[in-house]
N, C-alpha and C positions, 0 to 999 in steps of 0.2 A: 504494499498500500505506499501510496505519496504521499511526504508530509510538505506542506510547501511554508517556508517561517520566512517570514518580514522583517530585516535587520530593522533596517529606520527608514526615517522620513528621506534620507538623505536617497535613497535605494529606488526613491519614487518620483528621482528631477526635483524634487520641490526649488523654486529658484529662492535666494535669500528674505524677500519678503514674505513668504507663503509658510510662515510654521505652523499659524492653522488660518484656517480655513474661514472665512466671513459669510456675511447674508453678500448672495452675488445676486444682483439686477441685472437685466438684459441693457447691451450697451447701447438700444435706442431708446431707454425708458425715458431720457430727459429731451430725446428728442420730441420736434412737431409732429402732429397728429398728422398731417400731410405726408411724413417718412416712414410713418409705421401704414399708413393706408398703402402705398406704394411697396413697401416690403410684403403685407400680405396679397398685393394683387401678382407683385411677380412671384409668389411663392404657390399661389393657384395656379398661374397660368404655367409654371415648372410641372407640378404634378398632371398636370390635366395634360399635356403633351407628353410628357410619361406616361400617360394612364392608353392614351393614345395607341403610342407608341408599339406597348405592350402588349395591346388589344389585337387592335389590326381588325376591328369588325366597326361598322359606321352605320347597325340600325339605330331608327330611335328610341329602342326600349334602351342599348346598352350605352346611346351615349347620352341618354337623358340618368341613368342609372351611374356611368362614369363621373357625370359635372356632380350628381347630389354625395358619392363618396369622397370625389375631392370639393367639394365645397364643408362636407362634415370634419372633413381632417384639417381643415384652415381654421375650420370652428374649434377644433378641439386644441390644435396649437394653442390660439389665441386666448382659450381659456387657460389654457396649463401657463399661458406667460412662458411657455417651453422655447419657442424658435429660436434657435442660434442658440441658447445658451447652453452655457459649461459650467460645471461643478468649482475648475481650478483649472492651470494652465499644468500642464507638464513640460519640460524641458528635457529633450534627450540627453540625459547625461549618460557618463560612460557607466557607471553603474547600474542606470537601469535599464538603458541596453542588453548589459550581460545579463540582468533578470529576466530580458525579451526572451535572450537566447538560449540561458537555462531552461525558460518553461517550456520553449518550443520542441526541447529536449527532452524534458519530461514528458512531457506529450506525447511524442513517439513513441517512449516506453513502455509509458500506461498504452498505447494504444498494441503496439507488440504484444506484451504482458494480455491485455483483455482477450485480444483476440486467441492466443494458446486456449486460453482457460474456456473462450466459449466452444473454439476446436475440437481440444485432448476432457474428454470425461475423468479424467482420471483425475486432472488437476481440483483443487476446491473451491468454489463461488461460497464463500459464505458473507453473505451481505449483511451488515450490522450501523449506527447509529454511533458515530464519534466524538465526543465531543474534544474540542480542541481550545487550549490558551492561547491566546498573541496577543500581540503587541500594539496590532494597528490601534487607531481611536480616532484621527480625523475620516470623514464621509470618503475621501478620494483615494484614503488607502486602505478603506474597508470594502468598497467598490471595485478597487481592483486586485483586492483579494478574494474578494466572490466569483470576480470572473475567473480569475485564476484555479480556482477551484473546480466551476462545474464546467472550465474548458476541457478539461484533466476528466481521460474518460475511467471510467469505473469507479469515480467517486462520486 
């Protein structure tokens, strides 16, 4: 079983001014309302074009359902205040890139181990819950830690 350990905040590429993450507002929160409206119109346009490219059908029913789905997505984005909102900035430091390389190696090893356990009935598969004590404290660290666990097969 793989164990993922988080060494320090520096491993995740925190900048010198990012010891703890505070509240984050959208970059256009203080922008004029016309800027916000243009942003949502542009998002609607991009989503509609993307939907049309993926769909390839131009019947009235599909076009209306596509328009409805695009409008719902943009409405949810506006309502959640999540358009281009990021919890923090990661700087690609050497330690973070080393962590990514190490994680990819662990994912490959876990894939091989899981495939062997599935195909060979003699190898044990013992599902269980495990509680781990971690040193992560900020929301960004917790997010990276959770993604690292869910990315690794068999965890």
